C-alpha positions as CSV (number, residue, x, y, z in Angstrom):
1,M,4.9,101.9,102.4
2,K,8.5,102.5,103.5
3,P,9.6,99.8,106.0
4,P,10.9,101.1,109.3
5,P,14.8,101.4,109.7
6,R,14.8,98.5,112.0
7,A,13.0,96.0,109.4
8,T,15.5,97.5,106.8
9,A,18.4,96.4,108.8
10,F,16.9,93.2,109.4
11,T,16.4,92.6,105.8
12,A,20.1,93.6,104.7
13,A,21.5,91.2,107.6
14,A,19.0,88.5,106.5
15,L,20.5,89.1,102.9
16,L,24.0,89.2,104.1
17,A,23.7,86.0,105.7
18,C,22.5,84.1,102.8
19,L,25.4,85.7,100.9
20,T,28.0,84.7,103.5
21,G,26.5,81.1,104.3
22,V,26.0,81.7,108.1
23,S,23.9,78.5,108.0
24,G,27.1,76.6,106.8
25,M,30.7,77.5,105.9
26,P,31.5,81.1,105.6
27,A,31.5,82.5,102.2
28,A,35.4,83.2,102.6
29,R,36.1,79.9,103.6
30,A,33.9,78.1,101.0
31,A,35.8,80.1,98.2
32,D,39.2,79.0,99.8
33,A,38.1,75.4,99.5
34,R,36.9,76.0,95.8
35,A,40.3,77.6,95.2
36,L,42.1,74.5,96.3
37,P,43.4,71.9,93.5
38,S,41.9,68.6,94.0
39,V,43.5,64.8,93.9
40,N,41.5,62.0,92.3
41,M,41.8,59.3,94.8
42,E,40.9,56.7,92.4
43,A,43.8,57.6,89.8
44,V,46.6,58.1,92.5
45,V,45.7,54.7,94.2
46,K,46.0,53.1,90.7
47,A,49.1,54.9,90.2
48,A,50.6,53.7,93.6
49,Q,50.1,50.0,92.5
50,I,51.2,50.4,88.8
51,D,54.1,52.9,89.0
52,P,56.5,50.8,91.3
53,R,56.2,47.8,88.7
54,R,57.0,49.7,85.8
55,P,60.6,49.3,84.2
56,D,60.7,53.1,83.4
57,D,59.5,56.3,84.8
58,T,56.4,56.4,82.8
59,V,53.3,58.0,84.6
60,T,50.0,56.5,85.1
61,P,47.5,58.4,82.9
62,G,45.4,60.9,84.6
63,A,47.4,60.5,88.0
64,K,50.5,62.9,87.4
65,A,48.7,66.1,88.7
66,G,47.3,64.4,91.8
67,V,50.7,62.5,92.7
68,L,52.5,65.7,92.3
69,L,50.2,67.5,94.8
70,I,50.9,64.4,97.3
71,E,54.7,64.4,96.8
72,R,54.7,68.0,97.2
73,A,53.0,67.7,100.6
74,L,55.4,64.9,101.6
75,R,58.4,66.8,100.6
76,D,57.2,69.8,102.8
77,R,56.8,67.2,105.7
78,K,60.4,66.0,105.0
79,M,59.0,62.9,104.1
80,L,60.1,62.8,100.5
81,D,63.4,64.2,99.1
82,A,62.8,67.0,96.6
83,K,64.4,64.8,93.7
84,W,61.4,62.4,94.0
85,V,58.8,65.1,93.2
86,D,58.0,63.9,89.5
87,G,54.3,62.8,89.3
88,Y,55.3,59.2,89.4
89,F,54.0,57.1,92.4
90,G,57.2,54.8,92.7
91,T,58.5,52.9,95.3
92,T,60.1,55.8,97.0
93,T,56.7,57.5,97.1
94,V,54.8,54.7,98.2
95,T,57.4,54.3,101.1
96,A,57.2,57.8,102.0
97,F,53.3,57.8,101.9
98,A,53.7,54.7,104.5
99,K,55.8,56.7,106.8
100,F,53.2,59.6,106.9
101,Q,50.5,57.0,107.7
102,R,52.6,56.0,110.7
103,S,53.2,59.3,111.6
104,L,49.3,59.6,112.0
105,G,49.4,56.6,114.3
106,F,48.4,54.1,111.7
107,S,49.7,50.8,111.5
108,G,49.3,47.4,109.6
109,L,47.4,47.8,106.3
110,A,46.5,51.3,107.1
111,A,50.0,52.1,106.8
112,N,50.5,50.0,103.6
113,G,51.6,53.0,101.3
114,L,48.3,53.3,99.3
115,P,46.6,56.2,100.0
116,G,43.8,55.8,102.1
117,K,40.8,58.3,102.4
118,T,41.7,59.5,106.0
119,S,45.4,59.6,105.4
120,L,45.0,61.3,102.0
121,T,42.5,64.0,103.4
122,K,44.9,65.0,106.5
123,L,47.8,65.1,104.0
124,G,45.8,67.5,101.9
125,A,44.6,69.8,104.7
126,G,44.8,73.3,103.7
127,R,46.6,72.3,100.2
128,F,44.2,70.1,98.2
129,T,40.8,68.7,98.4
130,V,40.0,64.8,97.9
131,T,37.7,63.6,94.9
132,H,36.4,60.1,93.9
133,A,37.2,58.7,97.3
134,I,37.1,54.9,97.6
135,A,37.0,52.6,100.7
136,P,37.0,48.9,101.3
137,G,34.3,49.1,103.8
138,A,33.8,46.6,106.7
139,R,34.9,43.1,106.7
140,V,32.0,40.7,106.2
141,P,31.8,36.8,106.1
142,D,31.5,35.0,102.7
143,G,30.9,31.5,103.4
144,D,33.7,30.2,105.6
145,F,35.9,33.3,104.8
146,V,36.3,37.1,105.4
147,V,36.1,39.6,102.7
148,D,35.5,43.3,102.7
149,T,32.2,44.8,101.5
150,R,33.6,46.2,98.4
151,T,35.1,42.9,97.4
152,R,31.8,41.3,98.4
153,S,29.9,43.5,96.1
154,M,32.2,42.9,93.3
155,L,31.8,39.0,93.7
156,A,28.0,39.5,93.6
157,E,28.0,41.5,90.4
158,A,30.4,38.7,88.5
159,E,28.0,36.2,89.9
160,R,25.0,38.0,88.4
161,L,26.8,38.6,85.0
162,L,27.9,34.6,85.2
163,G,24.5,33.4,86.2
164,R,26.1,31.2,88.9
165,D,27.5,31.0,92.4
166,L,31.4,31.7,92.8
167,V,32.6,29.4,95.7
168,L,35.7,30.9,97.7
169,L,38.7,28.6,98.8
170,Q,40.3,31.4,100.4
171,G,39.3,35.1,101.3
172,S,41.2,38.0,102.6
173,Y,42.6,39.1,106.0
174,N,44.3,35.9,106.0
175,P,47.9,36.3,107.0
176,G,50.0,33.0,107.1
177,G,46.8,31.1,106.1
178,D,48.3,29.5,103.1
179,P,52.0,29.6,102.3
180,T,51.8,29.1,98.6
181,S,49.8,32.4,98.4
182,A,53.0,34.4,99.4
183,G,51.3,37.0,101.3
184,T,48.6,38.1,98.8
185,H,46.0,37.3,101.1
186,D,47.3,39.0,104.1
187,G,45.2,42.2,103.4
188,G,42.0,42.8,101.7
189,G,40.4,42.7,98.2
190,V,41.9,38.8,97.5
191,V,40.1,35.7,97.0
192,D,40.8,32.5,95.6
193,I,37.8,30.8,93.8
194,S,37.0,27.1,93.1
195,V,36.7,25.8,89.5
196,K,35.4,22.4,90.6
197,G,32.7,21.1,88.1
198,M,33.7,24.0,85.5
199,S,34.6,23.4,82.1
200,S,37.6,24.8,80.4
201,A,35.1,27.3,78.6
202,T,33.4,28.2,81.9
203,R,36.5,28.8,83.7
204,T,37.8,31.2,81.1
205,A,34.3,33.0,81.1
206,A,34.6,33.3,85.0
207,V,38.0,34.8,84.7
208,R,36.6,37.3,81.9
209,T,33.8,38.3,84.1
210,L,35.8,38.8,87.3
211,R,38.3,41.0,85.0
212,R,35.3,42.9,83.7
213,V,33.8,43.7,87.2
214,G,37.6,45.2,88.3
215,F,39.5,42.2,89.5
216,A,42.9,41.4,88.4
217,A,42.3,37.6,88.1
218,W,43.8,34.7,86.5
219,L,43.3,31.1,86.2
220,R,46.0,29.1,88.2
221,S,46.9,25.5,87.4
222,P,49.2,22.8,89.2
223,D,51.7,23.3,86.5
224,Q,52.4,26.9,88.1
225,A,53.1,25.9,91.7
226,D,52.0,23.3,94.3
227,W,48.3,24.1,94.2
228,P,45.1,22.8,92.9
229,W,43.3,24.6,89.7
230,H,41.6,27.8,90.8
231,I,41.0,31.3,89.9
232,H,42.9,34.1,91.9
233,A,41.6,37.4,91.9
234,A,42.5,40.8,93.5
235,A,40.4,43.7,93.6
236,I,42.2,46.7,92.1
237,N,42.2,49.9,94.0
238,D,41.3,47.9,97.0
239,T,43.0,50.3,99.9
240,D,43.7,47.2,102.1
241,L,45.7,45.3,99.5
242,S,48.9,43.9,100.7
243,S,52.2,44.8,99.2
244,Q,52.1,41.5,97.3
245,A,48.8,42.1,96.1
246,Q,49.7,45.6,95.1
247,H,52.5,44.3,93.1
248,Q,50.1,41.9,91.4
249,T,47.5,44.2,90.4
250,G,50.4,46.4,89.1
251,D,51.6,43.7,86.9
252,Y,48.0,43.0,85.5
253,Y,48.0,46.6,84.2
254,L,51.4,45.8,82.5
255,G,50.3,42.9,80.8
256,L,51.9,40.2,83.3
257,N,50.4,37.0,84.8
258,G,50.9,38.2,88.5
259,L,53.3,35.4,89.5
260,S,56.8,36.0,90.8
261,G,58.5,35.1,87.5
262,R,56.5,37.9,85.9
263,G,55.5,36.1,82.7
264,P,53.0,37.4,80.0
265,D,49.2,37.7,81.0
266,D,47.7,34.2,79.9
267,G,44.1,35.1,80.5
268,P,41.3,36.6,78.4
269,K,41.7,40.1,77.3
270,V,39.3,42.6,78.3
271,T,39.3,46.5,79.0
272,I,41.0,46.8,82.4
273,R,38.6,49.0,84.8
274,T,38.5,49.2,88.7
275,W,35.0,48.5,90.2
276,E,34.2,52.1,90.4
277,E,35.0,52.7,86.6
278,Y,32.9,49.5,86.0
279,R,29.8,50.9,87.7
280,R,30.1,54.3,85.9
281,R,30.4,52.6,82.4
C-alpha cells in the first residue's frame, strides 16, 4: 500500500531529523566540533610544571601539540609574543596563561598559570577541545587539616596499599601557616605526613607508595632544615598547586629533591605517574 503524501513527508522529515541531530547538536555543528584539534589537559598541565624547571628547551613528551595550540591562542589574544610559540610551556607561557586567567576575572589559585578546566575550555572556544580533563575537587577536612578531594583520594589509596593510616602534620590551603614550608602549602595538593613510630624501612615504604599513586614525595630530616622528621608530598598535576609546589613537582620529574638547593633526589626510585595515570595503569 502506498502511503499518503503527508505520511511520506513526515517520514522524510523524521529521517532528516535523525541524520542532523535535531534532538541535540545539529550535524554541521557536531562535525565542526569533531574537526577541531584537541588539547590533552593532563599532558599540558604536567608540562607547565616541568618545563619552567628545565635547564634547556626540551619539551615534555606528549605535550607539544597541545602546548602549541594554547600558545597560538594566547598569541592571538596578544598575551604571548610569537617568538614564544614553540611547544615549550616555560615560565613565559605560564605567565601568559595566568594573565589570561586574570582576564576572565579569576584570581589567587585560579590564576596560578596552570591550565584549569574552565580557563582552558574558554581559551579553546572555537579553536580546540579539551580531553583528559582534571580538577582538584572540593576542599574537604582531613583530621585537623584541609585538602582537596583529589588529594584525599590519593592519600586513601596510599593508606590502602600500605595497610596503615597516614597522619597529617600539615594540610593544604594554608598560606603562611608554616614559614619553613616556603609557600608550598599555600595552595592545594600538598601535605606533610608524620613518620612517628615508623621504622626506617617503613618510612621508605611510605614514600615509595606515595610516589606510586602520584605524589612527588620525599622524606625530610632535621639535617636539611629546621623541621622534624616528616614526609613532604605534593600531588602532581593538582591544578591548585602554589607556584612553589609547581616547582617542586617539576624538579621531581627532573630527578631533584624539591629543596631550594635543587640537589639530587634521595628517595626510592619508582615509575613517575600522576594520579590519573596510576588509575589507568
